[in-house]
N, C-alpha and C positions, 0 to 999 in steps of 0.2 A: 849713293845707293840708288839702284835702278828700280823703277816701278814695274811690277809684274801685272800683266793684263790677263785675266782668266781666258783660257782658250784662244789666246792670240797665236797665230801661226807665224813662225820664224823660219828663215832659211838656214842652210848649212853654215854659212859664214857667221851669222849671229850666234848659232848654237856653239860653234867652235870658240867664239870669244867668251861666251858665258862659262863654258867648261874649261877654258884655258888649255885647249888642245888644238891640233891642226885640223884643217878641213878634211884631210885624208883620214884622220882618226875618226872624226864624226861619221864619215861615209862608211868606214869599216864597221863601226859600232851599229850603224843603221842596218847594214847588210847582215850582221850577225844576230840582230835582235836585242843586243845589249841596250841600245837606245831606240825605243819605239818611235816610229815616224807616223805621221798622219797620212801622207801620200807622197808619191814621186811623180813628177811630170814625165810623160813618155819620152822615149829616146835615150841614147847613151849618155847625153849630157843633161838630162832632165834634173831639175832641182828637187832636192829632198825638202820636205816641209815637216816641221816639228811643232808640238804644243809647247809654248814657252814655259808653262808651269811644270811640265814633265822634265824639260831640260834643266830648269832651275833646281828642281828637287834632286836630280842626279848630281848636279854640281855641289849642292849642299851635302849630300851623302858622301861624296868623294872627299870633300874638305874635312868633314867630321872624321872619316876613316883615317885620313892622313894625320889629323890632330891626335887621335887615339894611339896611332902607331908611332907618334913622335916624329913624323916626317914633315909636318907643317913648317913653312918658312915664315 
């Protein structure tokens, strides 16, 4: 079990690992507003930064939704 730090900033790869999705999916979700981000570094390859607690909460909601729908593995 991982320890969650309040207001800890994490990058796209950490967010993708927590959510169980690809980095490309995390980027799409950030662009669409589905996954709120704290900020993005300037430039086309700038890193997206997320609040770890927000990412973990979304992961929990997605897991719970899959369980309710009978899709959990």
